[in-house]
Biopython code that builds the backbone (N, CA, C, O; Angstrom):
import numpy as np
from Bio.PDB.StructureBuilder import StructureBuilder

atoms = [
    (1, "MET", "N", (29.114, 100.010, 181.529)),
    (1, "MET", "CA", (28.234, 100.999, 182.128)),
    (1, "MET", "C", (27.714, 101.919, 181.029)),
    (1, "MET", "O", (28.499, 102.499, 180.278)),
    (2, "THR", "N", (26.401, 102.054, 180.934)),
    (2, "THR", "CA", (25.797, 102.893, 179.907)),
    (2, "THR", "C", (25.176, 104.114, 180.565)),
    (2, "THR", "O", (24.651, 104.028, 181.675)),
    (3, "PRO", "N", (25.237, 105.253, 179.881)),
    (3, "PRO", "CA", (24.630, 106.461, 180.459)),
    (3, "PRO", "C", (23.098, 106.367, 180.450)),
    (3, "PRO", "O", (22.500, 105.681, 179.620)),
    (4, "PHE", "N", (22.503, 107.062, 181.379)),
    (4, "PHE", "CA", (21.047, 107.062, 181.476)),
    (4, "PHE", "C", (20.415, 107.752, 180.269)),
    (4, "PHE", "O", (19.402, 107.295, 179.741)),
    (5, "PHE", "N", (21.025, 108.858, 179.840)),
    (5, "PHE", "CA", (20.511, 109.612, 178.685)),
    (5, "PHE", "C", (21.359, 109.285, 177.471)),
    (5, "PHE", "O", (22.587, 109.331, 177.537)),
    (6, "GLN", "N", (20.719, 108.959, 176.374)),
    (6, "GLN", "CA", (21.430, 108.567, 175.162)),
    (6, "GLN", "C", (21.949, 109.771, 174.385)),
    (6, "GLN", "O", (22.982, 109.678, 173.722)),
    (7, "THR", "N", (21.235, 110.917, 174.458)),
    (7, "THR", "CA", (21.649, 112.112, 173.721)),
    (7, "THR", "C", (21.574, 113.319, 174.645)),
    (7, "THR", "O", (20.987, 113.262, 175.725)),
    (8, "TRP", "N", (22.178, 114.406, 174.198)),
    (8, "TRP", "CA", (22.106, 115.652, 174.966)),
    (8, "TRP", "C", (20.675, 116.161, 175.034)),
    (8, "TRP", "O", (20.252, 116.739, 176.035)),
    (9, "SER", "N", (19.947, 115.940, 173.967)),
    (9, "SER", "CA", (18.549, 116.362, 173.947)),
    (9, "SER", "C", (17.751, 115.632, 175.023)),
    (9, "SER", "O", (16.921, 116.238, 175.701)),
    (10, "ASP", "N", (17.998, 114.344, 175.181)),
    (10, "ASP", "CA", (17.338, 113.584, 176.250)),
    (10, "ASP", "C", (17.740, 114.104, 177.629)),
    (10, "ASP", "O", (16.925, 114.187, 178.548)),
    (11, "PHE", "N", (19.013, 114.448, 177.742)),
    (11, "PHE", "CA", (19.498, 114.990, 179.019)),
    (11, "PHE", "C", (18.771, 116.282, 179.380)),
    (11, "PHE", "O", (18.317, 116.445, 180.513)),
    (12, "PHE", "N", (18.660, 117.192, 178.431)),
    (12, "PHE", "CA", (17.995, 118.471, 178.710)),
    (12, "PHE", "C", (16.491, 118.306, 178.889)),
    (12, "PHE", "O", (15.866, 119.077, 179.617)),
    (13, "ASN", "N", (15.914, 117.327, 178.242)),
    (13, "ASN", "CA", (14.473, 117.079, 178.347)),
    (13, "ASN", "C", (14.116, 116.379, 179.660)),
    (13, "ASN", "O", (13.010, 116.546, 180.174)),
    (14, "MET", "N", (15.046, 115.601, 180.198)),
    (14, "MET", "CA", (14.868, 114.890, 181.472)),
    (14, "MET", "C", (13.574, 114.070, 181.516)),
    (14, "MET", "O", (12.838, 114.113, 182.502)),
    (15, "GLY", "N", (13.315, 113.359, 180.488)),
    (15, "GLY", "CA", (12.138, 112.491, 180.470)),
    (15, "GLY", "C", (10.826, 113.250, 180.536)),
    (15, "GLY", "O", (9.853, 112.762, 181.112)),
    (16, "GLY", "N", (10.792, 114.442, 179.952)),
    (16, "GLY", "CA", (9.571, 115.247, 179.948)),
    (16, "GLY", "C", (9.465, 116.205, 181.126)),
    (16, "GLY", "O", (8.527, 117.000, 181.194)),
    (17, "HIS", "N", (10.411, 116.140, 182.050)),
    (17, "HIS", "CA", (10.381, 117.009, 183.227)),
    (17, "HIS", "C", (11.478, 118.071, 183.182)),
    (17, "HIS", "O", (11.736, 118.746, 184.179)),
    (18, "GLY", "N", (12.112, 118.213, 182.040)),
    (18, "GLY", "CA", (13.239, 119.128, 181.901)),
    (18, "GLY", "C", (12.922, 120.552, 182.285)),
    (18, "GLY", "O", (13.729, 121.211, 182.942)),
    (19, "PHE", "N", (11.747, 121.046, 181.884)),
    (19, "PHE", "CA", (11.397, 122.431, 182.191)),
    (19, "PHE", "C", (11.426, 122.670, 183.697)),
    (19, "PHE", "O", (11.986, 123.665, 184.154)),
    (20, "TYR", "N", (10.835, 121.778, 184.460)),
    (20, "TYR", "CA", (10.766, 121.954, 185.904)),
    (20, "TYR", "C", (12.129, 121.761, 186.566)),
    (20, "TYR", "O", (12.494, 122.481, 187.496)),
    (21, "VAL", "N", (12.869, 120.775, 186.065)),
    (21, "VAL", "CA", (14.191, 120.506, 186.622)),
    (21, "VAL", "C", (15.108, 121.697, 186.414)),
    (21, "VAL", "O", (15.746, 122.170, 187.355)),
    (22, "TRP", "N", (15.174, 122.182, 185.180)),
    (22, "TRP", "CA", (16.073, 123.296, 184.884)),
    (22, "TRP", "C", (15.572, 124.597, 185.498)),
    (22, "TRP", "O", (16.373, 125.467, 185.841)),
    (23, "LEU", "N", (14.260, 124.740, 185.639)),
    (23, "LEU", "CA", (13.717, 125.907, 186.332)),
    (23, "LEU", "C", (14.161, 125.905, 187.791)),
    (23, "LEU", "O", (14.529, 126.948, 188.331)),
    (24, "CYS", "N", (14.129, 124.750, 188.423)),
    (24, "CYS", "CA", (14.575, 124.643, 189.821)),
    (24, "CYS", "C", (16.060, 124.968, 189.952)),
    (24, "CYS", "O", (16.473, 125.683, 190.865)),
    (25, "TYR", "N", (16.856, 124.430, 189.025)),
    (25, "TYR", "CA", (18.280, 124.770, 189.042)),
    (25, "TYR", "C", (18.486, 126.270, 188.857)),
    (25, "TYR", "O", (19.294, 126.879, 189.558)),
    (26, "GLY", "N", (17.767, 126.857, 187.928)),
    (26, "GLY", "CA", (17.896, 128.295, 187.679)),
    (26, "GLY", "C", (17.505, 129.132, 188.883)),
    (26, "GLY", "O", (18.194, 130.092, 189.230)),
    (27, "ILE", "N", (16.406, 128.771, 189.517)),
    (27, "ILE", "CA", (15.963, 129.512, 190.703)),
    (27, "ILE", "C", (16.987, 129.381, 191.824)),
    (27, "ILE", "O", (17.277, 130.354, 192.520)),
    (28, "THR", "N", (17.532, 128.186, 191.998)),
    (28, "THR", "CA", (18.537, 127.962, 193.036)),
    (28, "THR", "C", (19.788, 128.783, 192.780)),
    (28, "THR", "O", (20.306, 129.426, 193.693)),
    (29, "VAL", "N", (20.275, 128.770, 191.552)),
    (29, "VAL", "CA", (21.470, 129.541, 191.208)),
    (29, "VAL", "C", (21.201, 131.037, 191.390)),
    (29, "VAL", "O", (22.057, 131.758, 191.901)),
    (30, "ALA", "N", (20.035, 131.503, 190.981)),
    (30, "ALA", "CA", (19.695, 132.922, 191.143)),
    (30, "ALA", "C", (19.627, 133.296, 192.622)),
    (30, "ALA", "O", (20.120, 134.355, 193.012)),
    (31, "ALA", "N", (19.024, 132.444, 193.448)),
    (31, "ALA", "CA", (18.935, 132.729, 194.882)),
    (31, "ALA", "C", (20.318, 132.767, 195.519)),
    (31, "ALA", "O", (20.600, 133.635, 196.345)),
    (32, "LEU", "N", (21.180, 131.832, 195.138)),
    (32, "LEU", "CA", (22.543, 131.833, 195.677)),
    (32, "LEU", "C", (23.314, 133.071, 195.230)),
    (32, "LEU", "O", (24.060, 133.657, 196.015)),
    (33, "PHE", "N", (23.138, 133.465, 193.981)),
    (33, "PHE", "CA", (23.802, 134.661, 193.463)),
    (33, "PHE", "C", (23.341, 135.900, 194.227)),
    (33, "PHE", "O", (24.160, 136.736, 194.610)),
    (34, "ILE", "N", (22.040, 136.019, 194.447)),
    (34, "ILE", "CA", (21.500, 137.161, 195.198)),
    (34, "ILE", "C", (22.027, 137.150, 196.626)),
    (34, "ILE", "O", (22.364, 138.203, 197.167)),
    (35, "LEU", "N", (22.102, 135.983, 197.238)),
    (35, "LEU", "CA", (22.620, 135.862, 198.596)),
    (35, "LEU", "C", (24.078, 136.302, 198.674)),
    (35, "LEU", "O", (24.465, 137.011, 199.603)),
    (36, "ILE", "N", (24.871, 135.893, 197.722)),
    (36, "ILE", "CA", (26.285, 136.267, 197.711)),
    (36, "ILE", "C", (26.438, 137.768, 197.526)),
    (36, "ILE", "O", (27.205, 138.407, 198.246)),
    (37, "ILE", "N", (25.715, 138.335, 196.568)),
    (37, "ILE", "CA", (25.805, 139.782, 196.316)),
    (37, "ILE", "C", (25.344, 140.573, 197.532)),
    (37, "ILE", "O", (25.996, 141.542, 197.922)),
    (38, "SER", "N", (24.231, 140.173, 198.135)),
    (38, "SER", "CA", (23.733, 140.918, 199.301)),
    (38, "SER", "C", (24.675, 140.766, 200.490)),
    (38, "SER", "O", (24.800, 141.690, 201.293)),
    (39, "SER", "N", (25.333, 139.628, 200.618)),
    (39, "SER", "CA", (26.299, 139.441, 201.701)),
    (39, "SER", "C", (27.483, 140.374, 201.536)),
    (39, "SER", "O", (27.927, 140.990, 202.505)),
    (40, "PHE", "N", (27.995, 140.484, 200.329)),
    (40, "PHE", "CA", (29.104, 141.403, 200.088)),
    (40, "PHE", "C", (28.690, 142.855, 200.323)),
    (40, "PHE", "O", (29.456, 143.638, 200.886)),
    (41, "ALA", "N", (27.487, 143.211, 199.895)),
    (41, "ALA", "CA", (27.008, 144.579, 200.102)),
    (41, "ALA", "C", (26.843, 144.877, 201.592)),
    (41, "ALA", "O", (27.204, 145.960, 202.053)),
    (42, "GLU", "N", (26.301, 143.926, 202.338)),
    (42, "GLU", "CA", (26.112, 144.134, 203.767)),
    (42, "GLU", "C", (27.459, 144.210, 204.489)),
    (42, "GLU", "O", (27.621, 144.999, 205.420)),
    (43, "LYS", "N", (28.411, 143.403, 204.068)),
    (43, "LYS", "CA", (29.750, 143.454, 204.664)),
    (43, "LYS", "C", (30.363, 144.830, 204.451)),
    (43, "LYS", "O", (30.944, 145.407, 205.371)),
    (44, "LYS", "N", (30.235, 145.350, 203.245)),
    (44, "LYS", "CA", (30.782, 146.672, 202.944)),
    (44, "LYS", "C", (30.103, 147.739, 203.798)),
    (44, "LYS", "O", (30.764, 148.646, 204.303)),
    (45, "GLN", "N", (28.788, 147.631, 203.958)),
    (45, "GLN", "CA", (28.041, 148.586, 204.769)),
    (45, "GLN", "C", (28.470, 148.509, 206.232)),
    (45, "GLN", "O", (28.619, 149.542, 206.885)),
    (46, "ILE", "N", (28.668, 147.317, 206.748)),
    (46, "ILE", "CA", (29.087, 147.146, 208.147)),
    (46, "ILE", "C", (30.487, 147.701, 208.351)),
    (46, "ILE", "O", (30.737, 148.384, 209.344)),
    (47, "LEU", "N", (31.405, 147.420, 207.430)),
    (47, "LEU", "CA", (32.766, 147.940, 207.557)),
    (47, "LEU", "C", (32.792, 149.460, 207.496)),
    (47, "LEU", "O", (33.571, 150.094, 208.208)),
    (48, "THR", "N", (31.953, 150.049, 206.661)),
    (48, "THR", "CA", (31.850, 151.512, 206.596)),
    (48, "THR", "C", (31.328, 152.057, 207.916)),
    (48, "THR", "O", (31.845, 153.053, 208.421)),
    (49, "TRP", "N", (30.310, 151.415, 208.481)),
    (49, "TRP", "CA", (29.759, 151.858, 209.761)),
    (49, "TRP", "C", (30.802, 151.743, 210.867)),
    (49, "TRP", "O", (30.907, 152.636, 211.707)),
    (50, "VAL", "N", (31.573, 150.657, 210.879)),
    (50, "VAL", "CA", (32.610, 150.470, 211.904)),
    (50, "VAL", "C", (33.669, 151.559, 211.789)),
    (50, "VAL", "O", (34.105, 152.101, 212.805)),
    (51, "ALA", "N", (34.085, 151.885, 210.585)),
    (51, "ALA", "CA", (35.089, 152.934, 210.387)),
    (51, "ALA", "C", (34.562, 154.281, 210.877)),
    (51, "ALA", "O", (35.292, 155.025, 211.531)),
    (52, "LYS", "N", (33.305, 154.605, 210.569)),
    (52, "LYS", "CA", (32.720, 155.867, 211.034)),
    (52, "LYS", "C", (32.610, 155.880, 212.552)),
    (52, "LYS", "O", (32.852, 156.908, 213.184)),
    (53, "GLU", "N", (32.249, 154.748, 213.136)),
    (53, "GLU", "CA", (32.119, 154.654, 214.594)),
    (53, "GLU", "C", (33.479, 154.836, 215.262)),
    (53, "GLU", "O", (33.572, 155.492, 216.300)),
    (54, "GLN", "N", (34.525, 154.270, 214.685)),
    (54, "GLN", "CA", (35.864, 154.444, 215.230)),
    (54, "GLN", "C", (36.302, 155.903, 215.141)),
    (54, "GLN", "O", (36.921, 156.425, 216.068)),
    (55, "GLN", "N", (35.984, 156.557, 214.031)),
    (55, "GLN", "CA", (36.315, 157.976, 213.892)),
    (55, "GLN", "C", (35.566, 158.811, 214.920)),
    (55, "GLN", "O", (36.124, 159.746, 215.495)),
    (56, "ARG", "N", (34.297, 158.472, 215.151)),
    (56, "ARG", "CA", (33.504, 159.203, 216.133)),
    (56, "ARG", "C", (34.067, 159.026, 217.539)),
    (56, "ARG", "O", (34.144, 159.988, 218.303)),
    (57, "GLN", "N", (34.455, 157.820, 217.877)),
    (57, "GLN", "CA", (35.018, 157.568, 219.203)),
    (57, "GLN", "C", (36.352, 158.276, 219.382)),
    (57, "GLN", "O", (36.624, 158.827, 220.449)),
    (58, "ALA", "N", (37.186, 158.266, 218.348)),
    (58, "ALA", "CA", (38.466, 158.971, 218.419)),
    (58, "ALA", "C", (38.238, 160.471, 218.594)),
    (58, "ALA", "O", (38.944, 161.123, 219.363)),
    (59, "ARG", "N", (37.246, 161.020, 217.876)),
    (59, "ARG", "CA", (36.926, 162.444, 218.004)),
    (59, "ARG", "C", (36.439, 162.762, 219.412)),
    (59, "ARG", "O", (36.812, 163.790, 219.977)),
    (60, "GLN", "N", (35.616, 161.897, 219.980)),
    (60, "GLN", "CA", (35.127, 162.106, 221.340)),
    (60, "GLN", "C", (36.266, 162.047, 222.352)),
    (60, "GLN", "O", (36.281, 162.826, 223.306)),
    (61, "GLN", "N", (37.208, 161.146, 222.162)),
    (61, "GLN", "CA", (38.350, 161.054, 223.064)),
    (61, "GLN", "C", (39.221, 162.300, 222.981)),
    (61, "GLN", "O", (39.695, 162.795, 224.004)),
    (62, "ARG", "N", (39.436, 162.812, 221.764)),
    (62, "ARG", "CA", (40.225, 164.042, 221.605)),
    (62, "ARG", "C", (39.537, 165.210, 222.308)),
    (62, "ARG", "O", (40.191, 165.995, 222.993)),
    (63, "LEU", "N", (38.225, 165.326, 222.141)),
    (63, "LEU", "CA", (37.485, 166.402, 222.788)),
    (63, "LEU", "C", (37.548, 166.272, 224.303)),
    (63, "LEU", "O", (37.692, 167.275, 225.002)),
    (64, "ALA", "N", (37.442, 165.057, 224.819)),
    (64, "ALA", "CA", (37.510, 164.840, 226.265)),
    (64, "ALA", "C", (38.892, 165.213, 226.783)),
    (64, "ALA", "O", (39.002, 165.804, 227.857)),
    (65, "GLN", "N", (39.946, 164.881, 226.048)),
    (65, "GLN", "CA", (41.300, 165.233, 226.459)),
    (65, "GLN", "C", (41.501, 166.754, 226.414)),
    (65, "GLN", "O", (42.145, 167.320, 227.297)),
    (66, "GLN", "N", (40.961, 167.402, 225.402)),
    (66, "GLN", "CA", (41.073, 168.849, 225.301)),
    (66, "GLN", "C", (40.347, 169.527, 226.448)),
    (66, "GLN", "O", (40.855, 170.490, 227.022)),
    (67, "GLN", "N", (39.177, 169.040, 226.785)),
    (67, "GLN", "CA", (38.429, 169.607, 227.893)),
    (67, "GLN", "C", (39.161, 169.373, 229.206)),
    (67, "GLN", "O", (39.184, 170.258, 230.062)),
    (68, "ALA", "N", (39.748, 168.220, 229.380)),
    (68, "ALA", "CA", (40.510, 167.933, 230.607)),
    (68, "ALA", "C", (41.739, 168.833, 230.682)),
    (68, "ALA", "O", (42.085, 169.315, 231.761)),
    (69, "ASN", "N", (42.404, 169.064, 229.550)),
    (69, "ASN", "CA", (43.567, 169.954, 229.533)),
    (69, "ASN", "C", (43.136, 171.391, 229.835)),
    (69, "ASN", "O", (43.823, 172.106, 230.564)),
    (70, "ASN", "N", (42.023, 171.804, 229.287)),
    (70, "ASN", "CA", (41.515, 173.172, 229.545)),
    (70, "ASN", "C", (41.132, 173.331, 231.000)),
    (70, "ASN", "O", (41.420, 174.369, 231.596)),
    (71, "ASN", "N", (40.495, 172.341, 231.587)),
    (71, "ASN", "CA", (40.113, 172.405, 232.986)),
    (71, "ASN", "C", (41.327, 172.406, 233.907)),
    (71, "ASN", "O", (41.320, 173.083, 234.935)),
    (72, "ASN", "N", (42.365, 171.659, 233.556)),
    (72, "ASN", "CA", (43.598, 171.657, 234.338)),
    (72, "ASN", "C", (44.292, 173.007, 234.269)),
    (72, "ASN", "O", (44.857, 173.460, 235.264)),
    (73, "GLY", "N", (44.260, 173.638, 233.143)),
    (73, "GLY", "CA", (44.894, 174.939, 232.965)),
    (73, "GLY", "C", (44.145, 176.031, 233.703)),
    (73, "GLY", "O", (44.782, 176.980, 234.161)),
    (74, "GLU", "N", (42.830, 175.954, 233.846)),
    (74, "GLU", "CA", (42.036, 176.974, 234.513)),
    (74, "GLU", "C", (42.182, 176.888, 236.033)),
    (74, "GLU", "O", (42.085, 177.907, 236.716)),
    (75, "SER", "N", (42.410, 175.700, 236.567)),
    (75, "SER", "CA", (42.456, 175.563, 238.017)),
    (75, "SER", "C", (43.801, 175.956, 238.587)),
    (75, "SER", "O", (43.929, 176.072, 239.806)),
    (76, "ILE", "N", (44.809, 176.165, 237.760)),
    (76, "ILE", "CA", (46.133, 176.554, 238.277)),
    (76, "ILE", "C", (46.199, 177.995, 238.600)),
    (76, "ILE", "O", (47.238, 178.481, 239.044)),
]
sb = StructureBuilder()
sb.init_structure("model")
sb.init_model(0)
sb.init_chain("A")
sb.init_seg("    ")
for serial, (resi, resn, name, xyz) in enumerate(atoms, 1):
    if name == "N":
        sb.init_residue(resn, " ", resi, " ")
    sb.init_atom(name, np.array(xyz, "f"), 0.0, 1.0, " ", f" {name:<3s}", serial, name[0])
structure = sb.get_structure()
């Protein structure tokens, strides 16, 4: 079995189409890298929003309990 390309230079040149081939690989790798980075950033943003929302709900529950306790104390 013989390799298709005899030298590394032939491999990188890809029969005269090397520029386009490697450009496509580069664009693909860059797009995947951007996708991964943006996914991690969005995950972090969503987790931050969820934590703030949980804090807000807990605060609302505490206020509702305080108001219920105050109303119970006034009616006695």
